[in-house]
TORZAFI-847217 format. One record per residue (C-alpha): z, x, y. Coordinates in nm, 3 decimals. Example, Ala and Ser with C-alpha at 12.3 -4.5 7.8 and 13.67 -1.06 7.14 Angstrom:
BEGIN
<rec><up>0.780</up><east>1.230</east><north>-0.450</north></rec>
<rec><up>0.714</up><east>1.367</east><north>-0.106</north></rec>
This chain:
BEGIN
<rec><up>-1.771</up><east>1.096</east><north>-1.171</north></rec>
<rec><up>-1.697</up><east>1.459</east><north>-1.075</north></rec>
<rec><up>-1.331</up><east>1.549</east><north>-1.061</north></rec>
<rec><up>-1.346</up><east>1.670</east><north>-0.697</north></rec>
<rec><up>-1.494</up><east>1.338</east><north>-0.581</north></rec>
<rec><up>-1.229</up><east>1.140</east><north>-0.771</north></rec>
<rec><up>-0.955</up><east>1.350</east><north>-0.607</north></rec>
<rec><up>-1.107</up><east>1.289</east><north>-0.262</north></rec>
<rec><up>-1.122</up><east>0.913</east><north>-0.325</north></rec>
<rec><up>-0.759</up><east>0.913</east><north>-0.440</north></rec>
<rec><up>-0.653</up><east>1.099</east><north>-0.126</north></rec>
<rec><up>-0.849</up><east>0.856</east><north>0.089</north></rec>
<rec><up>-0.686</up><east>0.562</east><north>-0.090</north></rec>
<rec><up>-0.340</up><east>0.707</east><north>-0.027</north></rec>
<rec><up>-0.420</up><east>0.758</east><north>0.340</north></rec>
<rec><up>-0.550</up><east>0.401</east><north>0.362</north></rec>
<rec><up>-0.232</up><east>0.269</east><north>0.200</north></rec>
<rec><up>-0.020</up><east>0.464</east><north>0.448</north></rec>
<rec><up>-0.221</up><east>0.329</east><north>0.741</north></rec>
<rec><up>-0.191</up><east>-0.028</east><north>0.615</north></rec>
<rec><up>0.183</up><east>0.024</east><north>0.564</north></rec>
<rec><up>0.218</up><east>0.127</east><north>0.929</north></rec>
<rec><up>0.016</up><east>-0.174</east><north>1.046</north></rec>
<rec><up>0.214</up><east>-0.419</east><north>0.831</north></rec>
<rec><up>0.545</up><east>-0.274</east><north>0.950</north></rec>
<rec><up>0.431</up><east>-0.314</east><north>1.309</north></rec>
<rec><up>0.323</up><east>-0.674</east><north>1.262</north></rec>
<rec><up>0.577</up><east>-0.802</east><north>1.008</north></rec>
<rec><up>0.878</up><east>-0.571</east><north>1.043</north></rec>
<rec><up>1.120</up><east>-0.592</east><north>0.752</north></rec>
<rec><up>0.894</up><east>-0.838</east><north>0.569</north></rec>
<rec><up>0.605</up><east>-0.589</east><north>0.542</north></rec>
<rec><up>0.661</up><east>-0.507</east><north>0.173</north></rec>
<rec><up>0.681</up><east>-0.875</east><north>0.083</north></rec>
<rec><up>0.357</up><east>-0.945</east><north>0.271</north></rec>
<rec><up>0.182</up><east>-0.667</east><north>0.078</north></rec>
<rec><up>0.327</up><east>-0.801</east><north>-0.249</north></rec>
<rec><up>0.193</up><east>-1.146</east><north>-0.161</north></rec>
<rec><up>-0.159</up><east>-1.010</east><north>-0.115</north></rec>
<rec><up>-0.131</up><east>-0.806</east><north>-0.437</north></rec>
<rec><up>-0.038</up><east>-1.120</east><north>-0.631</north></rec>
<rec><up>-0.305</up><east>-1.331</east><north>-0.459</north></rec>
<rec><up>-0.582</up><east>-1.086</east><north>-0.546</north></rec>
<rec><up>-0.452</up><east>-1.052</east><north>-0.901</north></rec>
<rec><up>-0.469</up><east>-1.430</east><north>-0.944</north></rec>
<rec><up>-0.819</up><east>-1.432</east><north>-0.797</north></rec>
<rec><up>-0.923</up><east>-1.169</east><north>-1.053</north></rec>
<rec><up>-0.974</up><east>-0.882</east><north>-0.809</north></rec>
<rec><up>-0.773</up><east>-0.611</east><north>-0.984</north></rec>
<rec><up>-0.880</up><east>-0.324</east><north>-0.757</north></rec>
<rec><up>-0.763</up><east>-0.501</east><north>-0.442</north></rec>
<rec><up>-0.445</up><east>-0.609</east><north>-0.616</north></rec>
<rec><up>-0.371</up><east>-0.246</east><north>-0.701</north></rec>
<rec><up>-0.452</up><east>-0.139</east><north>-0.347</north></rec>
<rec><up>-0.207</up><east>-0.390</east><north>-0.200</north></rec>
<rec><up>0.051</up><east>-0.285</east><north>-0.457</north></rec>
<rec><up>0.009</up><east>0.070</east><north>-0.329</north></rec>
<rec><up>0.065</up><east>-0.053</east><north>0.026</north></rec>
<rec><up>0.386</up><east>-0.229</east><north>-0.082</north></rec>
<rec><up>0.508</up><east>0.092</east><north>-0.248</north></rec>
<rec><up>0.425</up><east>0.289</east><north>0.067</north></rec>
<rec><up>0.621</up><east>0.044</east><north>0.282</north></rec>
<rec><up>0.923</up><east>0.062</east><north>0.053</north></rec>
<rec><up>0.907</up><east>0.443</east><north>0.039</north></rec>
<rec><up>0.888</up><east>0.462</east><north>0.418</north></rec>
<rec><up>1.188</up><east>0.226</east><north>0.449</north></rec>
<rec><up>1.381</up><east>0.438</east><north>0.198</north></rec>
<rec><up>1.295</up><east>0.758</east><north>0.387</north></rec>
<rec><up>1.412</up><east>0.605</east><north>0.716</north></rec>
<rec><up>1.741</up><east>0.494</east><north>0.561</north></rec>
<rec><up>1.801</up><east>0.840</east><north>0.415</north></rec>
<rec><up>1.731</up><east>1.005</east><north>0.750</north></rec>
<rec><up>1.982</up><east>0.782</east><north>0.931</north></rec>
């Protein structure tokens, strides 16, 4: 796969993780990271590694956003 396409897919994945983090925070509040971790573990147990990694990225995004908010306060 060409390097430029891989970079574009990575950027898209990061944007998707950020969007999902926002949605989870809106629906689940302080439990958003735990919800994402649950889905990461579920997909890992089901053998879907790519979705597990994606949900893990969402959990990291939620935690980073929480950390950024706490630092700003």
